[in-house]
DOZAMI-211807 format. One line per field, with one value per residue (C-alpha): residue number from 1; x, y, z; residue in one letter. Coordinates in Angstrom, 1 decimal. Each point is the difference from the previous one (the first is absolute). Layout:
N
k: NUM ...
u: X ...
v: Y ...
w: Z ...
r: A ...
This chain:
282
k: 1 2 3 4 5 6 7 8 9 10 11 12 13 14 15 16 17 18 19 20 21 22 23 24 25 26 27 28 29 30 31 32 33 34 35 36 37 38 39 40 41 42 43 44 45 46 47 48 49 50 51 52 53 54 55 56 57 58 59 60 61 62 63 64 65 66 67 68 69 70 71 72 73 74 75 76 77 78 79 80 81 82 83 84 85 86 87 88 89 90 91 92 93 94 95 96 97 98 99 100 101 102 103 104 105 106 107 108 109 110 111 112 113 114 115 116 117 118 119 120 121 122 123 124 125 126 127 128 129 130 131 132 133 134 135 136 137 138 139 140 141 142 143 144 145 146 147 148 149 150 151 152 153 154 155 156 157 158 159 160 161 162 163 164 165 166 167 168 169 170 171 172 173 174 175 176 177 178 179 180 181 182 183 184 185 186 187 188 189 190 191 192 193 194 195 196 197 198 199 200 201 202 203 204 205 206 207 208 209 210 211 212 213 214 215 216 217 218 219 220 221 222 223 224 225 226 227 228 229 230 231 232 233 234 235 236 237 238 239 240 241 242 243 244 245 246 247 248 249 250 251 252 253 254 255 256 257 258 259 260 261 262 263 264 265 266 267 268 269 270 271 272 273 274 275 276 277 278 279 280 281 282
u: 87.3 2.9 1.3 3.3 0.2 3.1 0.7 1.0 -2.8 -2.2 1.4 3.9 0.8 0.3 -3.4 -1.8 1.6 -1.6 -3.1 -0.5 1.2 -2.8 -2.8 1.0 -0.6 -3.1 -2.3 2.2 -1.4 2.8 -0.8 2.7 2.0 1.9 3.2 -0.9 -2.2 1.1 1.1 -0.9 -2.6 -3.4 -3.1 2.3 0.4 -3.6 -1.1 2.0 -1.6 -3.3 1.4 1.0 3.6 1.0 3.1 2.1 1.1 2.5 2.0 -2.1 -3.2 2.0 1.2 -3.9 -0.5 -0.1 -0.6 -0.1 1.6 2.2 1.3 3.2 -0.6 2.1 1.8 1.2 0.3 3.0 1.0 -2.2 -2.8 0.5 1.3 -3.2 -2.3 2.3 -0.1 -3.9 -0.5 -1.2 0.6 2.1 -0.2 2.9 -0.7 2.8 1.0 3.4 1.5 -0.7 1.1 3.0 0.8 -0.7 2.5 2.6 -0.7 0.1 3.1 1.7 -1.0 1.4 3.4 0.0 -1.3 -2.3 -2.8 -1.3 -3.4 -1.3 -3.7 -3.1 1.0 -3.9 -0.9 -0.4 2.2 3.1 -1.2 0.0 3.8 0.9 -1.3 2.7 2.7 2.3 1.7 -1.4 -1.7 -0.3 -2.7 0.1 -1.8 1.8 3.3 -1.1 -0.9 3.2 1.6 -1.6 0.8 2.9 2.4 3.0 2.7 1.9 -2.2 -1.5 -3.3 -1.9 -2.7 -3.5 -2.8 -4.1 -0.9 -2.3 2.4 1.2 3.0 1.1 -0.4 1.4 3.3 0.3 -0.2 2.7 2.6 -0.9 0.8 2.9 1.6 -0.1 2.6 -1.0 0.6 -2.7 -2.0 -2.8 -2.8 -2.5 -2.9 -2.7 -1.5 -0.2 -3.9 0.1 3.2 -2.1 -3.2 1.7 2.1 -3.1 -2.2 3.0 -0.1 -3.6 -0.8 2.7 -2.1 -3.5 -2.3 -1.4 1.1 -2.2 1.9 -2.8 1.1 -0.9 0.7 1.8 2.5 3.2 0.9 -3.2 1.5 3.4 -2.0 -1.8 2.8 2.6 -3.1 -0.7 3.5 -0.5 -3.6 -2.1 -2.9 0.6 -3.3 0.3 -3.6 -0.4 -3.3 -1.9 -2.3 3.0 0.6 -1.0 1.1 -0.5 2.3 1.0 -0.5 2.6 1.0 0.1 2.5 -0.9 2.2 -0.8 1.9 -0.2 1.3 1.1 -3.4 -2.6 -2.3 -0.2 -3.6 0.2 3.0 -2.6 -3.1 2.4 1.3 -3.4 -1.5 2.6 -0.2 -3.5 -0.8 2.8
v: 84.0 2.5 1.7 1.6 2.0 1.7 3.7 -0.4 -1.7 2.2 2.9 0.7 3.7 -0.4 -1.8 2.7 2.6 -1.4 -0.7 3.2 1.9 -1.6 0.3 3.7 0.4 -1.3 2.5 1.7 1.2 -2.6 -3.6 -1.6 -3.1 -2.2 -2.1 -3.1 -0.6 2.4 -2.5 -3.5 -0.2 -0.8 1.9 3.4 -0.2 -1.2 3.1 2.2 -1.2 1.0 3.4 0.3 -1.2 -2.1 -2.4 -0.2 -3.5 0.5 2.0 -0.6 1.6 3.1 1.1 -0.1 2.8 4.1 1.6 -1.0 -0.5 -2.7 -1.2 -2.1 -2.5 -1.3 -2.7 2.4 -0.3 -0.2 3.3 -1.2 1.1 3.4 0.9 -1.7 2.6 3.0 -1.0 -0.1 3.2 -1.6 1.2 -2.1 -0.4 -1.7 -2.4 -2.0 -1.4 1.8 -3.2 -1.0 3.1 -0.4 -3.0 0.9 3.0 -2.9 -1.8 2.5 1.2 -3.1 -1.2 3.3 -1.0 -3.5 -1.9 -3.5 0.4 -2.7 0.3 -2.1 -0.5 -1.4 0.7 0.0 3.0 3.3 1.4 -1.7 0.5 3.7 -0.2 -2.0 2.4 2.5 -2.3 1.0 -3.2 -3.7 -0.3 -3.3 -1.1 -2.7 -1.3 -3.2 -1.5 -2.1 3.0 2.0 -2.7 0.3 3.3 0.4 2.4 1.9 -1.3 2.9 2.6 1.5 -1.1 2.2 -1.7 1.6 -1.2 0.1 2.0 -2.3 -3.2 -1.9 1.2 -3.1 -1.7 2.8 -0.3 -3.0 -0.1 2.8 -1.8 -3.0 2.2 1.7 -3.7 -0.1 2.8 2.4 4.2 1.0 2.4 -0.4 2.7 -1.5 1.8 -2.1 3.1 0.5 -0.3 -3.6 -1.1 0.9 -1.3 -3.1 -0.4 0.7 -2.5 -2.6 0.5 0.1 -3.0 -1.8 0.3 0.0 -3.1 1.2 2.6 1.7 2.4 2.5 1.2 -0.7 -2.6 1.4 2.4 -1.4 1.3 -2.2 -3.2 0.7 0.8 -3.1 -2.3 1.4 -0.2 -3.7 -0.8 0.7 -0.8 -2.8 1.1 3.6 0.9 2.4 1.5 3.2 1.1 -0.6 -2.0 -2.7 -0.9 -3.2 -1.2 -3.0 0.1 -2.4 0.3 0.8 3.1 3.0 2.5 0.7 2.8 1.8 2.1 1.5 1.3 3.2 0.1 -1.0 2.8 0.7 -1.0 -3.5 -0.4 1.4 -2.1 -3.2 0.5 1.7 -3.7 -2.5 1.7 0.0 -4.0 -1.6
w: 131.8 0.1 -3.1 -0.8 -2.8 -1.9 0.4 -3.5 -1.6 -2.5 -2.4 -0.4 -0.6 -3.3 -1.1 2.5 -2.2 -3.1 0.9 1.5 -3.1 -2.1 2.2 0.8 -4.2 0.1 -1.3 -2.3 -3.0 -2.1 -0.6 2.5 -0.1 1.2 -1.9 1.8 3.2 2.3 2.5 0.2 2.1 -2.0 2.5 -0.6 -3.9 -0.4 2.8 -2.3 -3.0 1.0 0.4 -3.4 0.2 -3.0 -0.3 -2.7 -0.8 -2.3 -2.5 -2.6 1.8 1.1 -3.4 -0.9 2.2 -0.6 2.8 3.6 3.5 0.1 3.9 0.0 2.8 2.7 -1.5 -2.2 -4.1 -2.9 -1.5 -3.2 1.9 1.2 -3.7 -1.4 2.3 -0.8 -4.0 0.3 2.1 3.3 3.1 1.9 4.0 1.5 3.0 -0.2 3.9 0.2 0.9 -3.7 -1.7 1.9 -1.7 -3.4 1.0 0.9 -3.3 -2.2 1.3 0.3 -3.8 -1.3 1.3 -2.1 3.2 -0.5 2.4 2.0 1.5 2.9 -0.2 -1.7 -3.3 -1.0 2.8 -1.1 2.2 -1.7 -3.3 0.4 1.4 -2.6 -2.6 1.6 -0.9 -3.5 0.1 0.7 3.2 1.4 2.9 2.0 3.1 1.0 -0.8 -2.6 -2.5 1.2 -1.8 -3.3 -0.1 -2.6 1.8 -2.2 2.5 -0.6 0.5 3.7 1.1 2.3 2.4 1.2 1.4 -0.5 2.9 1.5 -0.4 3.2 1.5 1.2 -3.0 -2.2 2.3 -0.8 -3.5 -0.2 1.9 -2.2 -3.3 1.5 0.6 -3.9 -0.1 -2.2 0.8 1.5 2.6 1.8 1.2 2.2 -1.4 2.4 1.5 3.8 0.5 -2.1 2.3 3.3 -1.1 -0.6 3.3 1.7 -1.5 0.7 3.4 0.6 -2.0 2.1 3.4 -1.2 -0.3 -3.2 -2.5 -2.5 -3.0 -2.2 -3.0 -3.7 -1.8 -2.3 2.4 0.0 3.8 0.7 -1.1 1.8 3.1 -0.4 -0.7 2.6 2.6 -1.0 0.8 3.5 0.7 -1.6 -0.1 -1.8 -2.5 -2.9 -0.7 -1.9 2.0 3.1 -2.4 -1.0 4.0 0.5 3.3 1.8 2.9 2.7 3.1 1.0 -1.9 2.8 -2.4 -3.5 -1.9 -3.0 -2.3 -3.2 -3.2 -1.1 -2.0 2.3 1.0 4.0 -0.1 -1.3 3.0 2.7 -1.6 0.1 3.4 1.7 -1.5 1.7 3.1 0.4 -1.8 1.5
r: M E V L L A K S A G F C F G V K R A V D T V Y E R I G S R E R I Y T Y G P I I H N G Q V V D D L E K K G V H V I A S L E E L R T L R E G T V V I R S H G V S K E V Y D V I G G Q G L T C V D A T C P F V R R I H R I V E E E S K K G S Q I L I I G N A G H P E V E G I M G W S H T A A G V A Q T E E E I E K I P F D Y G R K V C I V S Q T T F N Y N K F Q E L V E I F Q K R G Y D S S V V N T I C N A T E E R Q T E A R E I A A K V D A M I V I G G K H S S N T R K L F E I C S R E C A N T Y F I Q T L D D L Y L E L P K S V R L V G I T A G A S T P N K I I E E V Q N Y V R I N F
């Protein structure tokens, strides 16, 4: 069995930076917290918890703290979270991905000018929730044409369009074109990070030439789900797993080439385990 592993599989720059930031602070005298799971990977979060890092689940919980260090995860947070951390006298360590911080600045500046904000992405994703928290005007979120149609835009005001960093690039372009045909005065900033575009492009190319495709990542990982969607369109035998324990493959004898890619929150150790298992057992 030949295995084709994507070069872009695994931690991206922003995720590695955030994870390293937390591990580097373990052992300090202060209690370490992360606002939400540092990344969407259960194995990493569980390991940090064993080492004494506590996950803060809400603003209400954050307001109960009186001391400690709070690490802002790679997804970023709203301005209100920073204000609460400062107001509680807590130490803030900001591990927000620089690509996400760029969106915060754009949204804050454009909304101050009076622009309406349209975020192309998943409304329930923490990155999107954080972006919305930097807008001074109402922000609409959509990931389909139907969702865009439900947003009550003011036709007389400019609309600034940004994207969740891990959104599907082709789908973003498609939705932008659909929106612009409605005649609104709008500006578009492609805020999908380069690593995401490269990862999606490579995954599509690999899936198109293999007999089976394995996508590794956390079940709550938006970028991994996007990879699975992209690969599924190119390869009928596409599998979404979190770890080697989820790999239950019954591949036809005709399968000779298997592709592997992984989301931005997937540790190299898990990728290597899956890669070695496929090579040895098939």
